SEKOLTI-39507 format. One record per residue (C-alpha): residue number from 1; residue in three letters; chain; x negated, y, z negated. Coordinates in steps of 0.5 Angstrom, whole numbers, plus 2048, in hexadecimal, padded with zeros to 3 digits. Each point is the difference from the previous one (the first is absolute). Layout:
N
+------+------+-------+-----+-----+-----+
| resi | resn | chain |   u |   v |   w |
+------+------+-------+-----+-----+-----+
|  NUM |  ALA |     A |   X |   Y |   Z |
...
+------+------+-------+-----+-----+-----+
END
This chain:
274
+------+------+-------+-----+-----+-----+
| resi | resn | chain |   u |   v |   w |
+------+------+-------+-----+-----+-----+
|    1 |  MET |     A | 72D | 938 | 72C |
|    2 |  PRO |     A | 7FA | 7FC | 802 |
|    3 |  GLY |     A | 800 | 7FA | 805 |
|    4 |  ALA |     A | 7FC | 7FA | 803 |
|    5 |  ALA |     A | 801 | 800 | 807 |
|    6 |  SER |     A | 7FE | 7FA | 805 |
|    7 |  MET |     A | 7FB | 802 | 805 |
|    8 |  ALA |     A | 804 | 7FF | 806 |
|    9 |  VAL |     A | 804 | 806 | 7FE |
|   10 |  ARG |     A | 7FA | 804 | 7FF |
|   11 |  PRO |     A | 800 | 803 | 808 |
|   12 |  ALA |     A | 808 | 803 | 7FE |
|   13 |  LEU |     A | 7FE | 803 | 7F9 |
|   14 |  GLU |     A | 7FA | 803 | 802 |
|   15 |  THR |     A | 803 | 804 | 806 |
|   16 |  PRO |     A | 803 | 807 | 800 |
|   17 |  ARG |     A | 806 | 800 | 7FC |
|   18 |  ARG |     A | 806 | 7FD | 804 |
|   19 |  PRO |     A | 808 | 7FF | 7FF |
|   20 |  ALA |     A | 803 | 7F9 | 7FE |
|   21 |  ARG |     A | 806 | 7FE | 7FE |
|   22 |  VAL |     A | 803 | 7FA | 7FB |
|   23 |  LEU |     A | 801 | 7FA | 804 |
|   24 |  ALA |     A | 803 | 7FC | 7FA |
|   25 |  ALA |     A | 800 | 800 | 7F9 |
|   26 |  PHE |     A | 800 | 7FB | 7FB |
|   27 |  PRO |     A | 7FE | 7FF | 7F8 |
|   28 |  ALA |     A | 7F9 | 7FE | 801 |
|   29 |  ALA |     A | 7FE | 802 | 808 |
|   30 |  VAL |     A | 802 | 807 | 804 |
|   31 |  TYR |     A | 7FE | 800 | 807 |
|   32 |  LEU |     A | 7FE | 806 | 804 |
|   33 |  GLU |     A | 800 | 801 | 807 |
|   34 |  LEU |     A | 7FB | 805 | 803 |
|   35 |  ARG |     A | 802 | 804 | 806 |
|   36 |  THR |     A | 7FA | 7FE | 804 |
|   37 |  GLU |     A | 7FE | 7FB | 806 |
|   38 |  VAL |     A | 7FA | 7FE | 7FC |
|   39 |  GLU |     A | 800 | 7F9 | 7FC |
|   40 |  PRO |     A | 802 | 7FF | 7FA |
|   41 |  HIS |     A | 806 | 804 | 801 |
|   42 |  VAL |     A | 803 | 7FD | 7FA |
|   43 |  ILE |     A | 7FD | 801 | 7F9 |
|   44 |  ALA |     A | 803 | 7FC | 7FA |
|   45 |  LEU |     A | 800 | 803 | 7F9 |
|   46 |  VAL |     A | 800 | 7FA | 7FB |
|   47 |  THR |     A | 800 | 7FF | 7F8 |
|   48 |  GLY |     A | 7FB | 7FB | 7FD |
|   49 |  GLU |     A | 805 | 7FB | 800 |
|   50 |  ALA |     A | 802 | 800 | 808 |
|   51 |  THR |     A | 7FC | 7FC | 805 |
|   52 |  ARG |     A | 7FA | 804 | 802 |
|   53 |  LEU |     A | 801 | 801 | 807 |
|   54 |  PRO |     A | 7FA | 801 | 805 |
|   55 |  ASN |     A | 803 | 807 | 801 |
|   56 |  ALA |     A | 802 | 802 | 7F9 |
|   57 |  VAL |     A | 7FE | 805 | 7FB |
|   58 |  VAL |     A | 800 | 7FD | 7F9 |
|   59 |  LEU |     A | 803 | 805 | 7FA |
|   60 |  THR |     A | 800 | 7FF | 7F9 |
|   61 |  ASP |     A | 807 | 803 | 7FF |
|   62 |  PRO |     A | 807 | 7FE | 802 |
|   63 |  LEU |     A | 803 | 802 | 806 |
|   64 |  ASP |     A | 807 | 803 | 7FE |
|   65 |  GLY |     A | 804 | 805 | 804 |
|   66 |  PHE |     A | 7FE | 7FF | 807 |
|   67 |  ALA |     A | 805 | 7FF | 806 |
|   68 |  ALA |     A | 800 | 7FE | 807 |
|   69 |  GLY |     A | 7FF | 807 | 804 |
|   70 |  ASP |     A | 7FD | 804 | 7FB |
|   71 |  GLU |     A | 7FA | 804 | 803 |
|   72 |  ALA |     A | 7F9 | 7FF | 7FE |
|   73 |  TRP |     A | 7F9 | 802 | 802 |
|   74 |  VAL |     A | 7FA | 7FC | 801 |
|   75 |  GLY |     A | 7F9 | 803 | 802 |
|   76 |  ASP |     A | 7FA | 803 | 7FD |
|   77 |  GLY |     A | 7FF | 7FB | 7FA |
|   78 |  PHE |     A | 807 | 801 | 7FE |
|   79 |  ILE |     A | 807 | 7FD | 800 |
|   80 |  GLU |     A | 806 | 804 | 7FE |
|   81 |  VAL |     A | 807 | 7FE | 800 |
|   82 |  GLY |     A | 806 | 801 | 7FB |
|   83 |  GLY |     A | 7FC | 805 | 7FC |
|   84 |  LEU |     A | 7FA | 7FB | 7FF |
|   85 |  ALA |     A | 7F9 | 802 | 802 |
|   86 |  ILE |     A | 7FC | 7FA | 801 |
|   87 |  ARG |     A | 7F8 | 801 | 800 |
|   88 |  ILE |     A | 7FC | 7FA | 803 |
|   89 |  ARG |     A | 7FB | 7FE | 7FA |
|   90 |  ARG |     A | 7FD | 7FA | 803 |
|   91 |  TRP |     A | 800 | 7FB | 806 |
|   92 |  TRP |     A | 801 | 7F8 | 801 |
|   93 |  ASP |     A | 7FE | 7FC | 805 |
|   94 |  PRO |     A | 806 | 7FC | 804 |
|   95 |  ALA |     A | 7FB | 7FC | 804 |
|   96 |  PRO |     A | 7FA | 7FD | 7FC |
|   97 |  ALA |     A | 7FC | 7FB | 803 |
|   98 |  LEU |     A | 801 | 7F9 | 7FE |
|   99 |  PRO |     A | 7FA | 7FC | 7FE |
|  100 |  ARG |     A | 7FC | 7FC | 805 |
|  101 |  THR |     A | 804 | 7F9 | 800 |
|  102 |  ASP |     A | 7FF | 7F9 | 804 |
|  103 |  LEU |     A | 805 | 7FC | 804 |
|  104 |  GLY |     A | 800 | 7FB | 7FB |
|  105 |  ARG |     A | 803 | 804 | 7FB |
|  106 |  LEU |     A | 805 | 803 | 804 |
|  107 |  ALA |     A | 802 | 7F9 | 802 |
|  108 |  GLU |     A | 801 | 7FE | 7F9 |
|  109 |  SER |     A | 804 | 807 | 7FE |
|  110 |  LEU |     A | 805 | 7FF | 806 |
|  111 |  ALA |     A | 802 | 7F9 | 7FD |
|  112 |  GLN |     A | 801 | 803 | 7F9 |
|  113 |  LEU |     A | 804 | 806 | 803 |
|  114 |  GLY |     A | 804 | 7FC | 804 |
|  115 |  GLU |     A | 802 | 7FC | 7FA |
|  116 |  ILE |     A | 802 | 806 | 7FC |
|  117 |  CYS |     A | 804 | 803 | 806 |
|  118 |  ASP |     A | 803 | 7FA | 801 |
|  119 |  ALA |     A | 802 | 7FE | 7F9 |
|  120 |  SER |     A | 803 | 807 | 7FF |
|  121 |  ALA |     A | 807 | 802 | 800 |
|  122 |  ARG |     A | 7FE | 807 | 803 |
|  123 |  ARG |     A | 801 | 7FF | 808 |
|  124 |  PRO |     A | 7FE | 805 | 806 |
|  125 |  GLY |     A | 806 | 804 | 803 |
|  126 |  LEU |     A | 7FF | 7FD | 807 |
|  127 |  THR |     A | 7FE | 7F9 | 802 |
|  128 |  GLY |     A | 7FF | 7FC | 807 |
|  129 |  GLY |     A | 800 | 804 | 807 |
|  130 |  ALA |     A | 7FC | 806 | 800 |
|  131 |  CYS |     A | 7FC | 7FE | 7F9 |
|  132 |  GLU |     A | 7FE | 7F9 | 803 |
|  133 |  LEU |     A | 7FE | 803 | 807 |
|  134 |  LEU |     A | 7FC | 805 | 7FC |
|  135 |  ALA |     A | 7FC | 7FA | 7FC |
|  136 |  ASP |     A | 7FF | 7FC | 806 |
|  137 |  GLY |     A | 7FD | 806 | 804 |
|  138 |  CYS |     A | 7FC | 802 | 7FA |
|  139 |  HIS |     A | 7FD | 7F9 | 7FF |
|  140 |  SER |     A | 7FF | 7FF | 808 |
|  141 |  GLY |     A | 7FD | 807 | 800 |
|  142 |  SER |     A | 805 | 801 | 806 |
|  143 |  LEU |     A | 801 | 808 | 800 |
|  144 |  VAL |     A | 806 | 800 | 805 |
|  145 |  ASN |     A | 804 | 7FB | 7FB |
|  146 |  ALA |     A | 7FD | 804 | 7FA |
|  147 |  VAL |     A | 802 | 807 | 802 |
|  148 |  THR |     A | 807 | 7FE | 803 |
|  149 |  SER |     A | 802 | 7FD | 7FA |
|  150 |  ALA |     A | 7FD | 805 | 7FC |
|  151 |  GLU |     A | 804 | 805 | 804 |
|  152 |  GLN |     A | 807 | 7FC | 7FF |
|  153 |  LEU |     A | 7FF | 800 | 7F8 |
|  154 |  MET |     A | 7FF | 807 | 7FF |
|  155 |  GLY |     A | 806 | 803 | 7FD |
|  156 |  LEU |     A | 803 | 7FA | 7FF |
|  157 |  GLY |     A | 804 | 7FF | 7F9 |
|  158 |  PRO |     A | 803 | 805 | 7FB |
|  159 |  GLY |     A | 7FD | 805 | 7FB |
|  160 |  LEU |     A | 7FB | 805 | 800 |
|  161 |  THR |     A | 7FB | 7FB | 802 |
|  162 |  PRO |     A | 803 | 7FB | 805 |
|  163 |  SER |     A | 7FE | 7F9 | 7FF |
|  164 |  GLY |     A | 7FD | 800 | 807 |
|  165 |  ASP |     A | 7FB | 806 | 7FE |
|  166 |  ASP |     A | 7FE | 7FD | 7F9 |
|  167 |  MET |     A | 7FE | 7F9 | 804 |
|  168 |  LEU |     A | 7FC | 804 | 805 |
|  169 |  ALA |     A | 7FD | 804 | 7FB |
|  170 |  GLY |     A | 7FD | 7FA | 7FC |
|  171 |  LEU |     A | 7FE | 7FD | 806 |
|  172 |  LEU |     A | 7FC | 806 | 803 |
|  173 |  VAL |     A | 7FC | 801 | 7F9 |
|  174 |  ALA |     A | 7FF | 7F9 | 7FF |
|  175 |  LEU |     A | 7FD | 7FF | 807 |
|  176 |  ARG |     A | 7FC | 806 | 7FF |
|  177 |  GLN |     A | 7FD | 7FF | 7F9 |
|  178 |  LEU |     A | 800 | 7F9 | 800 |
|  179 |  GLY |     A | 7FD | 7FF | 807 |
|  180 |  ALA |     A | 7FA | 805 | 7FE |
|  181 |  ALA |     A | 7FF | 7FD | 7F9 |
|  182 |  ALA |     A | 7FF | 7F9 | 804 |
|  183 |  GLY |     A | 7FC | 803 | 806 |
|  184 |  VAL |     A | 806 | 7FE | 805 |
|  185 |  ASP |     A | 7FF | 805 | 805 |
|  186 |  ARG |     A | 806 | 7FD | 804 |
|  187 |  ALA |     A | 805 | 801 | 7FB |
|  188 |  VAL |     A | 7FD | 808 | 7FF |
|  189 |  TRP |     A | 801 | 801 | 807 |
|  190 |  LEU |     A | 807 | 7FD | 800 |
|  191 |  ALA |     A | 802 | 804 | 7FA |
|  192 |  GLY |     A | 7FE | 806 | 804 |
|  193 |  TRP |     A | 804 | 7FF | 806 |
|  194 |  LEU |     A | 806 | 7FE | 7FC |
|  195 |  ALA |     A | 7FF | 807 | 7FC |
|  196 |  ALA |     A | 800 | 804 | 807 |
|  197 |  ALA |     A | 806 | 7FD | 802 |
|  198 |  VAL |     A | 804 | 800 | 7FA |
|  199 |  THR |     A | 7FE | 807 | 7FE |
|  200 |  PHE |     A | 801 | 803 | 807 |
|  201 |  ASP |     A | 808 | 801 | 7FF |
|  202 |  ALA |     A | 801 | 7FE | 7F9 |
|  203 |  ARG |     A | 803 | 807 | 7FF |
|  204 |  THR |     A | 806 | 7FF | 805 |
|  205 |  ARG |     A | 801 | 7F8 | 7FE |
|  206 |  THR |     A | 800 | 800 | 7F8 |
|  207 |  THR |     A | 801 | 805 | 7FA |
|  208 |  PRO |     A | 7FB | 805 | 7FF |
|  209 |  ILE |     A | 7FE | 7FD | 7F9 |
|  210 |  SER |     A | 7FF | 7F9 | 804 |
|  211 |  ALA |     A | 7FC | 804 | 806 |
|  212 |  THR |     A | 7FB | 803 | 7FB |
|  213 |  LEU |     A | 7FF | 7F9 | 7FC |
|  214 |  LEU |     A | 7FF | 7FD | 807 |
|  215 |  ASP |     A | 7FB | 805 | 802 |
|  216 |  CYS |     A | 7FC | 7FF | 7F9 |
|  217 |  ALA |     A | 800 | 7F9 | 801 |
|  218 |  ALA |     A | 7FD | 801 | 807 |
|  219 |  ARG |     A | 7FA | 803 | 7FD |
|  220 |  GLY |     A | 800 | 7FA | 7FB |
|  221 |  GLU |     A | 803 | 804 | 7FA |
|  222 |  ALA |     A | 805 | 7FD | 7FC |
|  223 |  SER |     A | 804 | 800 | 7F9 |
|  224 |  MET |     A | 7FC | 7FE | 7FA |
|  225 |  GLU |     A | 804 | 7F9 | 7FF |
|  226 |  VAL |     A | 7FE | 7FE | 807 |
|  227 |  LEU |     A | 7F9 | 802 | 7FF |
|  228 |  ALA |     A | 800 | 7FC | 7FA |
|  229 |  VAL |     A | 802 | 7FA | 804 |
|  230 |  LEU |     A | 7FB | 801 | 805 |
|  231 |  ARG |     A | 7FA | 801 | 7FB |
|  232 |  ALA |     A | 803 | 7F9 | 7FD |
|  233 |  LEU |     A | 800 | 7FC | 806 |
|  234 |  ALA |     A | 7F9 | 803 | 802 |
|  235 |  GLY |     A | 7FC | 800 | 7F9 |
|  236 |  GLY |     A | 803 | 7F9 | 7FD |
|  237 |  GLN |     A | 803 | 803 | 7FB |
|  238 |  PRO |     A | 807 | 7FD | 7FD |
|  239 |  ILE |     A | 805 | 802 | 806 |
|  240 |  GLU |     A | 807 | 7FE | 7FC |
|  241 |  PRO |     A | 800 | 806 | 7FC |
|  242 |  SER |     A | 7FF | 805 | 805 |
|  243 |  LEU |     A | 804 | 7FD | 805 |
|  244 |  HIS |     A | 806 | 7FF | 7FB |
|  245 |  ARG |     A | 800 | 808 | 7FF |
|  246 |  LEU |     A | 800 | 801 | 808 |
|  247 |  LEU |     A | 806 | 7FB | 801 |
|  248 |  HIS |     A | 804 | 804 | 7FB |
|  249 |  LEU |     A | 800 | 807 | 803 |
|  250 |  GLY |     A | 806 | 802 | 803 |
|  251 |  HIS |     A | 806 | 7FC | 802 |
|  252 |  THR |     A | 7FC | 7FC | 806 |
|  253 |  SER |     A | 7FA | 805 | 801 |
|  254 |  GLY |     A | 7FB | 7FC | 7FC |
|  255 |  ALA |     A | 802 | 7FA | 803 |
|  256 |  ASP |     A | 7FF | 803 | 807 |
|  257 |  LEU |     A | 7F9 | 803 | 7FE |
|  258 |  ALA |     A | 7FE | 7F9 | 7FE |
|  259 |  TRP |     A | 803 | 7FD | 806 |
|  260 |  GLY |     A | 7FB | 805 | 804 |
|  261 |  VAL |     A | 7FA | 7FE | 7FC |
|  262 |  ARG |     A | 801 | 7F9 | 800 |
|  263 |  THR |     A | 801 | 800 | 808 |
|  264 |  GLY |     A | 7FA | 805 | 800 |
|  265 |  LEU |     A | 7FB | 7FB | 7FC |
|  266 |  SER |     A | 802 | 7FA | 804 |
|  267 |  ALA |     A | 7FF | 804 | 806 |
|  268 |  VAL |     A | 7F9 | 802 | 7FE |
|  269 |  LEU |     A | 7FE | 7F8 | 7FF |
|  270 |  HIS |     A | 803 | 7FE | 807 |
|  271 |  LEU |     A | 7FC | 806 | 803 |
|  272 |  SER |     A | 7FA | 7FE | 7FD |
|  273 |  ASN |     A | 801 | 7F9 | 803 |
|  274 |  TYR |     A | 7FF | 7FD | 7F9 |
+------+------+-------+-----+-----+-----+
END
């Protein structure tokens, strides 16, 4: 079967063949855990209807007959699992550079983003406490407060991707991508330090799937839904359609990611002394 793979998983797929196992299996997504210390250590096999995660390989056929614990092999350009051999035919970029933008446009985008999020019934899984400290630390450029609250949020909440991790992922991507697009070096600097703190011990603090997604976010890589919102914020496109698609991901994942993007965008403006 042919597959289209994220460039984030290229190092894992082009190395010599190594063992893996099915970590979790769902109708539209199967997660493989590689037995390696090199990131990414989780690869998502997804159908066209599923969220295209930054560590995903997109397939055209349905995913049937897989179960957690199944053995697999990854490498030499192939993924083998459950009698299925997937060959990577093309690659896609999970971190395309945003177009250059100006602070005035970002300020207008933040206002629209806030109105839509505040009016939505989809709410983040966590509020107050470390969330507020993280936002305050990012706005003021306080590395101590930002790192301390990020470490408190990591792994908080239930599910394959806990709410705290989704918030951090949205924040890291927004700081790096929007900061670079607007030329706000302090935001990119903050993203780098936060990324180092978050990824240092992610494997021991949260789920394997979430740890991999945090590692992707640290490099500015995100799902197609998050990237679409970032393009809208930076490019003056209508924000509402892409933001509604993001907000409706999962139980709270979309709202958690949107909170992170909103906080990151606000921090970019604060750090620019706008």
